[in-house]
FIZASE-781524 format. One record per residue (C-alpha): x, y, z. Coordinates in pm, 1 decimal. Example, Ala and Ser with C-alpha at 12.3 -4.5 7.8 and 13.67 -1.06 7.14 Angstrom:
residues 2
{{1230.0; -450.0; 780.0}}
{{1367.0; -106.0; 714.0}}
end
This chain:
residues 505
{{5019.6; -504.1; 21258.8}}
{{4974.3; -554.6; 20891.3}}
{{4739.5; -249.0; 20894.8}}
{{5001.1; -23.0; 21047.8}}
{{5272.4; -130.6; 20778.0}}
{{4999.1; -44.0; 20512.0}}
{{4936.4; 301.6; 20656.3}}
{{5305.8; 368.3; 20680.3}}
{{5374.8; 265.7; 20323.5}}
{{5082.5; 487.2; 20218.5}}
{{5243.6; 781.8; 20384.5}}
{{5572.1; 708.2; 20204.0}}
{{5409.6; 693.1; 19869.9}}
{{5227.0; 1029.1; 19933.2}}
{{5556.5; 1201.3; 20019.2}}
{{5712.8; 1057.7; 19707.7}}
{{5432.8; 1201.2; 19507.7}}
{{5467.9; 1538.2; 19651.9}}
{{5826.8; 1545.2; 19619.6}}
{{5779.7; 1451.2; 19253.5}}
{{5531.8; 1731.0; 19216.2}}
{{5758.6; 1974.1; 19355.5}}
{{6035.4; 1874.0; 19130.0}}
{{5806.7; 1888.5; 18830.8}}
{{5694.9; 2228.8; 18937.1}}
{{6060.9; 2356.2; 18982.0}}
{{6170.6; 2209.0; 18647.6}}
{{5872.2; 2387.2; 18476.6}}
{{5956.7; 2721.2; 18658.8}}
{{6320.0; 2688.0; 18573.2}}
{{6212.9; 2616.9; 18206.8}}
{{5993.5; 2920.6; 18200.5}}
{{6262.2; 3138.4; 18358.7}}
{{6512.6; 3024.0; 18095.0}}
{{6268.8; 3076.5; 17825.5}}
{{6216.0; 3425.0; 17946.5}}
{{6573.3; 3478.0; 17981.8}}
{{6642.7; 3356.5; 17634.3}}
{{6358.7; 3594.1; 17502.3}}
{{6516.7; 3896.9; 17698.0}}
{{6847.9; 3820.3; 17562.3}}
{{6740.7; 3788.5; 17215.4}}
{{6556.7; 4104.3; 17240.1}}
{{6862.2; 4291.9; 17368.8}}
{{7076.5; 4111.2; 17124.9}}
{{6861.6; 4199.6; 16831.1}}
{{6967.7; 4581.7; 16889.4}}
{{7277.2; 4707.4; 16708.6}}
{{7534.6; 4752.7; 16990.3}}
{{7670.3; 5054.0; 16815.9}}
{{7363.9; 5242.4; 16762.6}}
{{7182.3; 5449.9; 17029.2}}
{{6827.7; 5354.4; 17103.4}}
{{6530.5; 5592.7; 17036.2}}
{{6436.5; 5847.6; 17307.6}}
{{6796.2; 5915.7; 17407.9}}
{{6941.5; 6274.1; 17431.7}}
{{7291.1; 6401.0; 17551.6}}
{{7225.7; 6745.4; 17683.0}}
{{6977.9; 6922.6; 17448.8}}
{{7089.9; 6707.9; 17154.9}}
{{6868.9; 6411.0; 17047.6}}
{{7101.0; 6137.0; 16959.9}}
{{6859.3; 5869.2; 16875.2}}
{{6973.1; 5615.9; 16602.7}}
{{7328.9; 5761.0; 16594.4}}
{{7667.6; 5579.4; 16633.3}}
{{7878.4; 5709.0; 16912.8}}
{{8101.8; 5906.2; 16654.5}}
{{7790.3; 6067.2; 16518.1}}
{{7649.8; 6144.4; 16856.0}}
{{7974.5; 6296.6; 16966.8}}
{{7980.4; 6520.3; 16655.7}}
{{7623.3; 6630.5; 16703.3}}
{{7680.4; 6718.7; 17054.1}}
{{8005.9; 6918.1; 16965.3}}
{{7820.2; 7101.0; 16702.1}}
{{7545.3; 7180.2; 16933.5}}
{{7795.3; 7326.8; 17176.7}}
{{7915.5; 7579.0; 16898.1}}
{{7590.7; 7753.5; 16940.5}}
{{7749.0; 7898.0; 17265.2}}
{{8086.1; 7971.8; 17104.2}}
{{7987.8; 8347.9; 17052.7}}
{{7898.8; 8385.4; 17418.2}}
{{8119.5; 8666.7; 17560.5}}
{{8291.8; 8676.0; 17906.9}}
{{8452.7; 8971.1; 18061.8}}
{{8774.4; 8904.1; 18220.6}}
{{8841.0; 9141.5; 18511.3}}
{{9156.7; 9189.6; 18706.3}}
{{9165.6; 9324.6; 19071.3}}
{{9251.1; 9680.7; 18965.0}}
{{8972.3; 9704.8; 18709.2}}
{{9152.6; 9626.7; 18384.5}}
{{8923.2; 9422.1; 18175.5}}
{{8909.5; 9224.6; 17853.4}}
{{8640.7; 9048.8; 17664.1}}
{{8671.7; 8716.5; 17499.7}}
{{8437.3; 8457.0; 17343.9}}
{{8398.4; 8089.8; 17469.9}}
{{8497.6; 7987.1; 17126.9}}
{{8814.2; 8158.2; 17169.9}}
{{8862.1; 7974.4; 17501.7}}
{{8796.4; 7621.9; 17337.5}}
{{8454.2; 7553.8; 17480.6}}
{{8399.7; 7186.7; 17501.2}}
{{8174.6; 6929.0; 17683.8}}
{{8329.6; 6776.2; 17993.6}}
{{8385.1; 6394.1; 17977.7}}
{{8187.0; 6363.1; 17644.2}}
{{8357.7; 6050.8; 17533.7}}
{{8246.3; 5878.1; 17847.3}}
{{7890.5; 6022.0; 17837.3}}
{{7855.1; 5912.8; 17481.7}}
{{7967.1; 5557.7; 17566.1}}
{{7712.5; 5542.7; 17832.1}}
{{7439.4; 5663.0; 17583.1}}
{{7538.7; 5390.1; 17340.2}}
{{7543.7; 5127.0; 17597.6}}
{{7196.2; 5250.2; 17743.9}}
{{6945.6; 4958.7; 17723.6}}
{{7221.6; 4704.3; 17630.3}}
{{7440.1; 4685.3; 17903.0}}
{{7386.2; 4596.3; 18285.5}}
{{7062.7; 4429.1; 18433.0}}
{{6901.4; 4241.5; 18146.4}}
{{6547.1; 4278.7; 18284.9}}
{{6582.4; 4655.9; 18325.7}}
{{6726.9; 4674.3; 17971.5}}
{{6434.7; 4480.4; 17837.2}}
{{6191.6; 4723.0; 17992.8}}
{{6407.7; 5014.7; 17845.5}}
{{6401.4; 4864.5; 17509.9}}
{{6034.5; 4788.6; 17499.9}}
{{5953.8; 5136.6; 17624.5}}
{{6192.4; 5263.8; 17347.4}}
{{5997.7; 5057.5; 17077.0}}
{{5675.1; 5201.7; 17220.9}}
{{5813.2; 5565.7; 17182.5}}
{{5754.7; 5616.6; 17554.9}}
{{6130.4; 5611.9; 17646.2}}
{{6291.3; 5946.5; 17749.3}}
{{6655.8; 5941.2; 17872.3}}
{{6863.8; 6254.2; 17910.9}}
{{7238.5; 6225.8; 17975.0}}
{{7322.7; 6552.7; 18149.1}}
{{7643.4; 6749.8; 18024.5}}
{{7859.4; 6996.4; 18169.4}}
{{8046.5; 7263.7; 17954.4}}
{{8429.5; 7347.1; 18029.4}}
{{8742.9; 7511.5; 17897.0}}
{{9087.4; 7361.1; 17958.6}}
{{9406.3; 7536.4; 18040.2}}
{{9548.4; 7411.7; 17701.8}}
{{9236.4; 7514.0; 17503.3}}
{{9214.5; 7868.6; 17672.6}}
{{9570.5; 7968.2; 17696.8}}
{{9591.7; 8151.5; 17356.2}}
{{9244.2; 8313.5; 17404.6}}
{{9323.2; 8453.7; 17752.5}}
{{9661.6; 8579.2; 17652.7}}
{{9508.4; 8761.5; 17357.1}}
{{9246.3; 8899.0; 17571.8}}
{{9449.4; 9015.9; 17853.3}}
{{9812.8; 8972.4; 17753.1}}
{{9864.2; 9340.8; 17621.9}}
{{9732.6; 9474.4; 17949.6}}
{{9971.1; 9279.5; 18172.3}}
{{10304.3; 9445.5; 18273.1}}
{{10591.9; 9291.8; 18118.4}}
{{10890.3; 9221.4; 18318.9}}
{{11186.5; 9477.9; 18277.4}}
{{11541.6; 9370.5; 18287.9}}
{{11803.3; 9551.8; 18500.1}}
{{12046.4; 9734.5; 18281.7}}
{{12377.7; 9936.9; 18293.8}}
{{12401.8; 10270.3; 18135.3}}
{{12639.3; 10592.8; 18137.4}}
{{12531.7; 10894.7; 18308.0}}
{{12762.3; 11195.2; 18369.0}}
{{13053.8; 10987.6; 18305.6}}
{{12965.2; 10715.0; 18557.9}}
{{12802.6; 10369.2; 18526.5}}
{{12453.5; 10371.2; 18653.8}}
{{12258.3; 10060.0; 18742.4}}
{{11877.3; 10074.5; 18652.2}}
{{11682.3; 9837.6; 18865.0}}
{{11477.7; 9560.8; 18735.2}}
{{11097.5; 9540.4; 18748.9}}
{{10901.0; 9217.4; 18786.7}}
{{10620.7; 9147.3; 18540.0}}
{{10273.5; 9007.1; 18550.7}}
{{10177.9; 8666.9; 18427.3}}
{{9838.5; 8534.9; 18388.9}}
{{9768.1; 8255.0; 18626.3}}
{{9610.0; 8029.8; 18381.5}}
{{9511.1; 7756.1; 18623.1}}
{{9315.9; 7977.8; 18870.6}}
{{9157.6; 8166.9; 18591.0}}
{{9021.1; 7848.5; 18404.2}}
{{8891.7; 7726.3; 18749.0}}
{{8673.8; 8052.2; 18777.9}}
{{8550.1; 8036.6; 18414.6}}
{{8448.9; 7675.4; 18455.8}}
{{8262.5; 7756.6; 18793.0}}
{{8052.2; 7999.7; 18568.7}}
{{7991.1; 7756.1; 18263.2}}
{{7973.8; 7422.4; 18460.6}}
{{7659.8; 7271.5; 18620.5}}
{{7348.1; 7459.4; 18576.4}}
{{7493.5; 7720.8; 18343.6}}
{{7217.6; 7968.6; 18203.2}}
{{7403.1; 7984.7; 17864.4}}
{{7466.9; 8350.8; 17918.4}}
{{7788.6; 8551.8; 17949.3}}
{{7912.7; 8692.5; 18265.0}}
{{8219.8; 8851.0; 18444.3}}
{{8488.7; 8623.8; 18558.0}}
{{8778.7; 8720.8; 18790.9}}
{{9113.3; 8664.5; 18618.4}}
{{9423.4; 8599.3; 18826.9}}
{{9778.3; 8704.5; 18789.9}}
{{10118.6; 8602.1; 18930.3}}
{{10432.8; 8772.3; 18915.6}}
{{10763.0; 8667.0; 18753.6}}
{{11112.7; 8810.7; 18783.6}}
{{11302.0; 8963.7; 18483.8}}
{{11555.2; 8765.9; 18304.9}}
{{11820.6; 9007.0; 18417.4}}
{{11788.6; 9126.2; 18797.8}}
{{11998.3; 9397.2; 18961.2}}
{{12207.4; 9120.1; 19147.2}}
{{12317.7; 8992.3; 18816.4}}
{{12484.7; 9317.2; 18728.3}}
{{12621.9; 9416.6; 19066.6}}
{{13016.4; 9404.1; 19057.1}}
{{13047.8; 9421.7; 18673.0}}
{{13005.4; 9791.8; 18623.0}}
{{13336.6; 9878.0; 18484.8}}
{{13344.0; 9974.6; 18095.7}}
{{13581.7; 9727.2; 17940.7}}
{{13563.6; 9881.1; 17591.5}}
{{13350.0; 10111.6; 17385.2}}
{{13323.0; 10185.9; 17018.7}}
{{13069.2; 10371.5; 16786.0}}
{{13019.5; 10440.9; 16413.1}}
{{12797.2; 10695.1; 16222.6}}
{{12514.4; 10540.0; 16028.5}}
{{12324.5; 10873.2; 15950.3}}
{{11965.9; 10909.6; 15906.3}}
{{11944.9; 10910.6; 15534.7}}
{{11803.3; 10588.5; 15417.3}}
{{11498.6; 10506.4; 15634.8}}
{{11520.6; 10125.0; 15563.7}}
{{11886.8; 10105.4; 15669.5}}
{{11834.9; 10342.2; 15974.7}}
{{11551.9; 10110.9; 16093.0}}
{{11786.4; 9809.7; 16053.5}}
{{12070.0; 9949.1; 16237.5}}
{{11868.3; 10064.1; 16524.2}}
{{11660.0; 9744.8; 16540.7}}
{{11957.1; 9527.8; 16530.5}}
{{12149.4; 9736.8; 16796.8}}
{{11839.6; 9714.9; 17024.8}}
{{11841.7; 9332.9; 16991.3}}
{{12195.7; 9299.2; 17068.7}}
{{12188.4; 9553.2; 17365.8}}
{{12081.9; 9422.6; 17698.1}}
{{12280.7; 9096.6; 17658.3}}
{{12442.2; 8928.8; 17965.3}}
{{12704.6; 8680.7; 17892.9}}
{{12824.2; 8437.8; 18145.9}}
{{13193.3; 8326.9; 18186.8}}
{{13275.8; 8073.2; 17913.0}}
{{12947.6; 8138.5; 17714.7}}
{{12964.0; 8178.7; 17337.6}}
{{12734.6; 8407.3; 17166.3}}
{{12628.6; 8440.1; 16793.5}}
{{12552.3; 8787.4; 16716.0}}
{{12330.1; 8692.0; 16401.3}}
{{12120.7; 8463.2; 16661.8}}
{{12058.7; 8783.0; 16865.7}}
{{11928.4; 8987.9; 16582.0}}
{{11745.1; 8737.8; 16372.1}}
{{11491.5; 8686.9; 16238.4}}
{{11523.2; 8955.2; 15991.9}}
{{11154.4; 9027.1; 15925.0}}
{{10919.0; 9328.3; 15948.2}}
{{10755.6; 9189.1; 16262.0}}
{{11103.2; 9192.7; 16426.2}}
{{11153.6; 9544.9; 16340.2}}
{{11348.1; 9519.3; 15993.4}}
{{11303.2; 9659.7; 15650.2}}
{{11436.7; 9618.9; 15289.1}}
{{11773.7; 9818.6; 15244.2}}
{{12104.9; 9785.4; 15036.4}}
{{12343.7; 9519.8; 15144.3}}
{{12636.7; 9330.2; 14982.4}}
{{12549.5; 8998.7; 14795.5}}
{{12802.1; 8812.6; 14577.8}}
{{12997.5; 9126.1; 14520.6}}
{{12707.6; 9348.3; 14438.5}}
{{12494.3; 9596.1; 14622.2}}
{{12122.7; 9456.6; 14639.7}}
{{11822.1; 9542.6; 14838.9}}
{{11768.6; 9268.9; 15119.5}}
{{11558.8; 9248.3; 15436.8}}
{{11778.8; 9371.3; 15717.2}}
{{12026.8; 9548.1; 15508.2}}
{{12252.2; 9749.8; 15730.8}}
{{12278.1; 9500.1; 16017.2}}
{{12660.8; 9447.0; 15930.1}}
{{12720.7; 9785.3; 16066.8}}
{{12589.5; 9671.7; 16400.9}}
{{12802.4; 9363.5; 16409.5}}
{{13113.5; 9559.2; 16292.4}}
{{13054.8; 9830.5; 16562.4}}
{{13002.0; 9551.1; 16826.5}}
{{13327.8; 9371.9; 16694.9}}
{{13543.8; 9661.4; 16769.2}}
{{13396.3; 9734.9; 17120.0}}
{{13464.8; 9354.7; 17187.4}}
{{13830.0; 9395.5; 17054.7}}
{{13898.7; 9685.1; 17296.3}}
{{13756.3; 9486.4; 17580.9}}
{{13970.9; 9193.0; 17488.1}}
{{13683.7; 8952.9; 17469.2}}
{{13777.2; 8631.8; 17269.7}}
{{13646.9; 8639.2; 16910.5}}
{{13570.2; 8281.1; 16791.4}}
{{13431.6; 8375.8; 16441.8}}
{{13439.5; 8677.7; 16211.2}}
{{13418.9; 8731.6; 15839.2}}
{{13518.4; 9035.6; 15624.8}}
{{13280.0; 9189.2; 15384.3}}
{{13316.6; 9110.8; 15016.4}}
{{13383.2; 9470.8; 14947.8}}
{{13510.9; 9756.9; 15161.3}}
{{13262.2; 9939.2; 15379.4}}
{{13276.5; 10306.3; 15454.6}}
{{13213.3; 10319.8; 15826.6}}
{{13536.3; 10156.2; 15938.8}}
{{13893.8; 10100.4; 15815.8}}
{{13973.9; 9786.5; 15628.5}}
{{13998.0; 9464.4; 15838.0}}
{{13804.2; 9632.1; 16122.8}}
{{13453.8; 9504.1; 15979.3}}
{{13261.4; 9201.6; 16078.0}}
{{12993.6; 9071.7; 15816.2}}
{{12675.2; 8896.3; 15880.4}}
{{12508.6; 8701.8; 15614.9}}
{{12233.8; 8467.5; 15728.4}}
{{12382.0; 8128.8; 15806.9}}
{{12688.3; 8191.6; 15589.3}}
{{12869.7; 8456.8; 15784.1}}
{{12837.6; 8541.7; 16166.9}}
{{13014.3; 8716.5; 16437.3}}
{{13082.5; 8478.4; 16734.9}}
{{13249.6; 8573.3; 17056.1}}
{{13317.7; 8387.3; 17389.1}}
{{13320.6; 8538.0; 17736.5}}
{{13683.6; 8463.8; 17838.7}}
{{13656.9; 8651.1; 18167.5}}
{{13607.2; 8519.6; 18510.7}}
{{13290.6; 8746.8; 18559.6}}
{{12986.0; 8801.0; 18337.5}}
{{12988.7; 9076.9; 18085.7}}
{{12708.9; 9299.0; 17983.8}}
{{12653.3; 9480.4; 17655.3}}
{{12471.9; 9804.4; 17619.6}}
{{12361.8; 9958.8; 17297.6}}
{{12364.7; 10340.1; 17244.9}}
{{12182.5; 10524.5; 16970.1}}
{{12234.6; 10888.1; 16936.0}}
{{12248.4; 11146.6; 16678.8}}
{{12289.5; 10905.8; 16392.9}}
{{12555.7; 10699.4; 16588.1}}
{{12535.1; 10347.5; 16697.3}}
{{12767.2; 10236.0; 16967.6}}
{{12837.1; 9966.4; 17241.8}}
{{12954.7; 9969.4; 17578.8}}
{{13103.8; 9636.9; 17718.1}}
{{13069.2; 9620.2; 18089.9}}
{{13253.5; 9366.2; 18318.3}}
{{13498.9; 9370.8; 18622.2}}
{{13832.6; 9544.9; 18503.5}}
{{14127.7; 9327.2; 18605.1}}
{{14409.0; 9471.9; 18369.9}}
{{14675.3; 9677.7; 18495.5}}
{{14632.6; 10054.8; 18483.2}}
{{14953.0; 10118.6; 18315.2}}
{{14856.6; 9891.3; 18027.7}}
{{14662.3; 10011.7; 17721.3}}
{{14577.8; 9867.5; 17364.3}}
{{14486.3; 10000.3; 17035.1}}
{{14414.7; 9848.7; 16684.9}}
{{14561.3; 9953.5; 16362.6}}
{{14451.7; 9872.8; 16014.1}}
{{14744.0; 9807.6; 15746.4}}
{{14673.5; 9790.1; 15379.8}}
{{14904.0; 9528.2; 15225.2}}
{{14811.3; 9529.7; 14870.7}}
{{14557.5; 9712.2; 14632.6}}
{{14416.0; 9604.2; 14291.2}}
{{14274.8; 9847.5; 14053.2}}
{{13938.3; 9756.4; 13881.6}}
{{13895.9; 9852.4; 13518.3}}
{{13569.1; 9667.7; 13480.1}}
{{13268.8; 9841.3; 13357.9}}
{{12905.2; 9744.0; 13426.5}}
{{12603.5; 9864.6; 13233.4}}
{{12267.7; 9859.1; 13414.4}}
{{11919.5; 9939.6; 13272.3}}
{{11723.6; 10228.2; 13443.2}}
{{11387.6; 10390.4; 13410.6}}
{{11541.2; 10699.7; 13245.4}}
{{11442.4; 10767.2; 12873.2}}
{{11644.9; 10620.3; 12612.5}}
{{11952.6; 10831.5; 12551.4}}
{{12045.1; 10888.9; 12906.8}}
{{12374.8; 10736.5; 13001.5}}
{{12582.8; 10836.0; 13293.8}}
{{12813.3; 10696.1; 13575.6}}
{{12616.7; 10596.8; 13869.3}}
{{12906.3; 10477.2; 14084.1}}
{{13281.0; 10474.1; 14038.1}}
{{13495.4; 10167.2; 14028.3}}
{{13632.4; 10060.8; 14372.2}}
{{13972.8; 9910.6; 14409.4}}
{{14027.2; 9557.0; 14564.5}}
{{14232.3; 9528.9; 14876.0}}
{{14425.9; 9300.6; 15121.3}}
{{14462.9; 9431.7; 15472.2}}
{{14547.4; 9319.8; 15820.8}}
{{14450.1; 9427.5; 16173.5}}
{{14720.6; 9470.0; 16428.4}}
{{14681.8; 9473.4; 16805.3}}
{{14923.8; 9685.0; 16980.7}}
{{14982.7; 9665.4; 17343.7}}
{{15137.9; 9962.7; 17552.3}}
{{15279.5; 9963.5; 17902.3}}
{{15365.3; 10306.0; 18060.4}}
{{15306.3; 10448.7; 17712.7}}
{{15581.5; 10220.9; 17550.1}}
{{15493.4; 9955.5; 17285.7}}
{{15552.1; 9606.8; 17420.9}}
{{15386.9; 9397.7; 17146.2}}
{{15234.1; 9397.4; 16815.3}}
{{15024.1; 9102.0; 16697.9}}
{{14813.2; 9021.8; 16391.7}}
{{14429.1; 9002.6; 16453.6}}
{{14317.6; 8913.1; 16122.1}}
{{14387.8; 8915.6; 15739.2}}
{{14110.4; 9049.6; 15526.4}}
{{14058.4; 9053.9; 15150.6}}
{{13813.3; 9276.7; 14967.4}}
{{13696.0; 9249.0; 14608.6}}
{{13709.1; 9536.8; 14385.2}}
{{13380.1; 9663.1; 14218.5}}
{{13317.4; 9764.0; 13858.9}}
{{13229.5; 10108.4; 13748.4}}
{{12852.5; 10118.9; 13714.5}}
{{12708.8; 10301.0; 13402.3}}
{{12324.7; 10365.0; 13401.3}}
{{12159.7; 10337.3; 13054.5}}
{{11809.3; 10461.6; 12994.7}}
{{11541.2; 10229.1; 12861.2}}
{{11215.9; 10420.4; 12896.9}}
{{11017.6; 10468.6; 12570.6}}
{{10662.1; 10512.8; 12459.7}}
{{10768.2; 10232.3; 12205.2}}
{{10796.1; 9885.6; 12358.4}}
{{10998.0; 9754.1; 12084.2}}
{{11252.0; 10027.5; 12145.6}}
{{11280.5; 9947.6; 12514.1}}
{{11319.2; 9576.9; 12441.3}}
{{11591.7; 9666.7; 12188.0}}
{{11767.2; 9873.6; 12449.0}}
{{11759.2; 9582.6; 12726.5}}
{{11896.3; 9340.2; 12460.1}}
{{12176.1; 9573.9; 12393.3}}
{{12252.5; 9619.3; 12752.2}}
{{12258.3; 9248.2; 12822.3}}
{{12554.6; 9218.6; 12586.0}}
{{12750.0; 9449.1; 12824.9}}
{{12915.4; 9584.4; 12509.0}}
{{12961.1; 9972.3; 12489.7}}
{{12958.2; 9977.1; 12113.4}}
{{12640.7; 9780.0; 12076.5}}
{{12476.0; 9988.3; 12346.2}}
{{12581.0; 10326.0; 12181.1}}
{{12467.9; 10194.3; 11834.0}}
{{12129.9; 10116.3; 11971.5}}
{{12082.9; 10452.5; 12128.0}}
{{12192.4; 10613.6; 11810.8}}
{{11959.9; 10427.5; 11589.5}}
{{11669.0; 10472.5; 11821.6}}
{{11711.0; 10835.7; 11879.4}}
{{11783.6; 10928.7; 11519.9}}
{{11477.3; 10716.7; 11399.0}}
{{11250.2; 10920.4; 11638.4}}
{{11424.5; 11252.5; 11516.8}}
{{11347.3; 11165.7; 11143.5}}
{{10980.0; 11088.8; 11249.1}}
end
């Protein structure tokens, strides 16, 4: 019995020793694992988290040792090597255009995320795998390539695509009204082509994405269709001519002719809805060469000077009279500072940038349409709408001069004529106050007479041109000084002294 107890105790002691050994082994194993873990983490932590390790490339660009920002810049710079690659964009009917990838805004797809992956490589994720990667990098045996894909976006490619094919696309043509053989004729609208940016960009990216061979190619460009701004239905039912007026601008001054014709074309084709107010200045501007204008004479502060768009006031004046005859509401109108030759006093309407404008509101129940007509040096406007005025009623407008003021002022201006030349280049013009009457007739009898506007025009001085040209710069300067005084006696004295001195020599 005692022996049995002894053997049992012995087994218990052995078990305890075994368990203790296992525990010690486990503790040692954990200590080793912990130590290895510490070593791995220290190794990973010793690397700059913002610097890409050696042996890493993004596409064909080695980005070893770079920051994320440097790597992104390097990859973008490398992509520019393909900016000159040309693509042929082809439409279904054979129309083609050529554009470079640079013009389309070639870029690397998802570059920011790829660069971040490259920066984190060997430092984020499984620590054991990262340790192996880092040790391989230290040994120079690591080689990791992050693949890239090239692309263009709708935003980056829009300008380049439009420049490539825009001129070949059919523009929409508005419906319009015109007069033919004494009748109103409706000219049908024509839809226009618009580049389908989304579909075309998809086709381009199918070519340059994935395993692109870095060469050019042909891409099918897609187009859609858009309606004109004014379609035939918009003009149906408003084919009556409510009022017409024309003035003669001639064909003498090339710049002024260009401005009148360009201004009229900008105004013509305007459709105005009921209640809508229109600025004529806004229809014609900007007054630039690109918009069809040139330098020509115009009024400025009571003087005639050259300005861009000089002559557009004849356009607004002609339209003003057509609108009056149509009995369209005029909401803003200004007279010129001086009289104009192409209409009677008070029948003009000046335009001066943002200072003077002609504005009108469609006070009809139906739309009105404006047609401009240019023919044999005449500019005219037809106002179309739905005629609701009684057939026995008619109107006319009459200019009445209220007061005139003679001008005795003389202005001396320097010219390139030789010293001694002195002549009148323009006569004095009287100042004038006038009013415009609207007279209404029924069955040929006057039934009302109302004032439309009062207009005041400044007189202008007689202009005398004085020559200043000379081979002697001092004589020219002397003449210019005398002219600045605007004193006739001093001017004549300077001419006499200079010309007599020349004769004595």
